N, C-alpha and C positions, 0 to 999 in steps of 0.2 A: 821071731823075737817079739814083734808087735802083737801077733796073735796070742802068744803066751801071756803077755801083759793084759790083753783084753779078756782072756778067759779066766785069769786069776782074780779079776775084780768081782766083788759081790754084785748081785742083781739089785737094782733100785727097788725101794719099797713101793708097794702098790698104794695108790691114793685111796683115801677112805671113801670118797664118792666119785662117781664117774664125771669126768670133765665135760663141761658144756661145749657147744659148737664154737662159741666165741673164744674160749681159751685154746681150743685146738687150732683155730685159725690164727690166733696170735702166736702160738708156738711155731706154726708153719711159716709165718711171715718173719719170724726171728731167726730162721736158719741162715747160715752164712752164704748159701748158694743164691739166696734171693736179695742179698744186699745191693747188687748193682741194679736190679729191677726196682727196688724201693727207692734208691737214689734217683733213678731216672724219673720215676713217678712224682717224687717230691719236687724235683726241679721243673717238671712239666706243670705241676700245680702252681708253682711260684710264678710261672710265666702266663698264668691264666688271663690277666688283663691284656696281654699282647695277642691272645688267640685271634681276635678279629683281624689283626694285621698279618700275623704269621700264617694262619691257615690258607688264605688265598695266595699268599706269596709262595708257600711250599707247594701248593697244588699247581700253580703256574710253572714252577721250576720242574716238578716231576713230569708234567705233561710235555713241556719243551724238551726235556731230556729223553723221554720216551720217543717223541717224534724224531729227534736226531738219530737215536739208536736204530729206530725202525727204518729210517731212510738209508742209513749206513748198511744195515743188513740187506735191504732190498737191492742196493747197488752192488754189494758183493755177490749176491745171488744171481743178479742179472749178468755180471761179468763172468761168472763161472760156467 
């Protein structure tokens, strides 16, 4: 049913001139699949003044978590 509707529509008209790379990139960024990525990027850019505080904090958190997980893995491996 959906395929029939899709096939019954006429094709879009060809543009009079070839689109530039900028317009192609803008169209690609406007796709609904990239909306979450765009929102994440905009929110990240809004936090840019906090980057000097957040970057070391996140790095410390990730390293600490890695060390804990690695120690847990090694303990399980030694017990087995």
